[in-house]
C-alpha positions in Angstrom: 19.4 32.1 -1.3 17.0 29.0 -1.2 18.2 26.3 1.2 18.9 22.6 -0.1 16.0 21.0 1.8 13.7 24.2 0.9 14.8 23.4 -2.7 14.2 19.5 -2.4 11.0 20.2 -0.9 10.1 22.6 -4.2 11.3 19.9 -6.7 10.3 16.9 -4.9 7.1 15.2 -6.2 3.7 15.9 -4.0 4.5 12.3 -1.7 8.3 12.9 -1.2 7.6 16.2 0.6 8.1 16.4 4.3 6.1 16.7 7.3 6.9 18.7 10.4 4.7 16.6 12.6 7.1 12.9 12.4 9.1 13.7 9.5 7.4 11.3 7.8 6.9 11.5 3.8 3.1 11.7 2.8 1.0 13.8 1.3 -2.4 15.0 1.4 -4.6 15.1 -2.1 -7.9 16.1 -3.3 -7.8 14.5 -6.5 -9.7 16.1 -9.1 -9.7 12.8 -11.8 -9.7 9.2 -10.7 -7.9 6.5 -12.8 -9.7 3.8 -13.8 -7.4 0.8 -12.5 -8.0 -2.5 -15.1 -5.9 -4.9 -16.9 -2.8 -3.4 -18.1 -3.1 -0.5 -16.1 0.5 0.5 -14.8 1.6 1.5 -11.6 4.8 2.4 -11.0 7.1 -0.5 -12.4 4.5 -3.1 -12.5 0.8 -3.7 -14.6 -2.4 -4.3 -12.8 -3.7 -8.0 -13.8 -6.8 -7.8 -11.4 -8.5 -6.5 -8.4 -7.9 -9.3 -5.5 -9.7 -7.7 -2.9 -11.3 -4.5 -1.0 -10.9 -3.1 2.8 -12.3 -0.3 4.8 -9.1 1.7 3.6 -7.8 0.4 -0.1 -8.3 -1.7 -2.6 -6.0 -4.5 -3.2 -4.6 -6.0 -6.7 -2.5 -8.5 -8.5 0.2 -7.1 -10.8 2.8 -8.2 -12.5 6.7 -6.7 -13.3 6.0 -6.6 -17.2 10.3 -7.1 -17.6 10.9 -9.9 -15.0 7.6 -11.4 -14.7 7.4 -10.9 -10.7 4.1 -11.5 -9.5 3.0 -8.6 -6.5 -0.1 -7.6 -4.6 -0.7 -3.5 -4.9 -3.0 -1.8 -2.1 -4.3 1.6 -3.5 -5.6 4.2 -0.7 -8.8 4.6 -1.5 -9.9 8.0 -2.8 -12.0 9.7 -0.1 -9.2 9.2 2.2 -7.0 10.5 0.3 -7.7 14.0 1.7 -7.6 13.2 5.3 -4.1 13.7 6.7 -4.8 10.8 9.2 -6.0 8.5 6.6 -2.9 8.9 4.3 -0.6 8.8 8.0 -2.2 5.4 8.7 -1.5 4.0 5.4 2.3 5.0 5.4 2.4 3.7 8.7 0.9 0.2 7.7 3.5 -0.3 5.5 6.4 1.4 7.7 5.0 -1.3 10.6 5.1 -4.6 8.8 8.3 -3.7 7.9 9.6 -3.3 11.3 8.2 -6.5 12.3 9.9 -8.3 10.0 8.4 -11.5 10.4 8.0 -14.7 7.9 4.5 -14.8 8.7 3.8 -11.1 7.8 3.7 -9.8 4.1 6.5 -7.4 3.1 6.1 -4.4 1.5 8.8 -2.9 -0.5 7.6 0.1 -2.0 5.3 3.1 -1.8 4.4 5.5 -4.3 2.0 7.5 -5.8 -0.9 7.3 -8.9 -1.0 10.3 -11.2 -4.4 10.8 -9.7 -2.8 11.4 -6.2 -3.9 8.1 -4.0 -0.7 6.7 -2.2 -0.5 3.0 -2.7 2.4 0.8 -1.8 3.6 -2.7 -3.3 3.8 -5.8 -1.1 4.8 -9.4 -1.7 2.5 -11.6 -3.5 1.4 -14.9 -1.4 -0.9 -17.7 -2.6 -3.1 -18.5 -0.4 -7.1 -18.4 0.2 -9.7 -15.9 0.8 -10.6 -15.9 4.8 -13.7 -16.3 4.5 -13.5 -19.2 2.3 -11.2 -20.7 4.8 -13.4 -20.1 8.1 -16.4 -21.5 6.1 -14.5 -24.9 6.2 -14.1 -24.4 10.4 -12.5 -23.4 13.3 -9.1 -22.6 12.8 -7.8 -23.9 15.7 -3.9 -24.4 14.7 -3.9 -20.3 13.8 -5.5 -19.6 17.1 -3.3 -21.7 19.1 -0.1 -20.1 17.1 -1.5 -16.3 18.2 -2.1 -17.2 21.7 1.4 -18.3 22.0 2.4 -15.6 20.1 0.6 -13.0 22.7 
């Protein structure tokens, strides 16, 4: 007879399977196909609007909840990192860390999921602002540097 945890592990989606090392929920994947996320593509309960940024670990999209009109940002882990457990761990840890800090100047992450092609994503609050490169091009950011020095 299978235990409840063994049965749950077999029935749960891969992202929800428990790992033995830390107890965090994550998945290693090597997708055989990749979804092209374009305007209107579904990600969880949201629909992609535009790609708004890209970094070392992932791509960030603006998205909209079609029923309630809530705007969010969705960060999707890069496909080449999805097969690396350490990268997936780091991605999940990023989402956990920002929520543990719980500071008004740090974006709130409120959902974690997986695309049908195996890429992990998290949903975070949408903040209006400008690109850091654009802001730095206007000149020094002394108030922010002063704030960071006090916070440290």
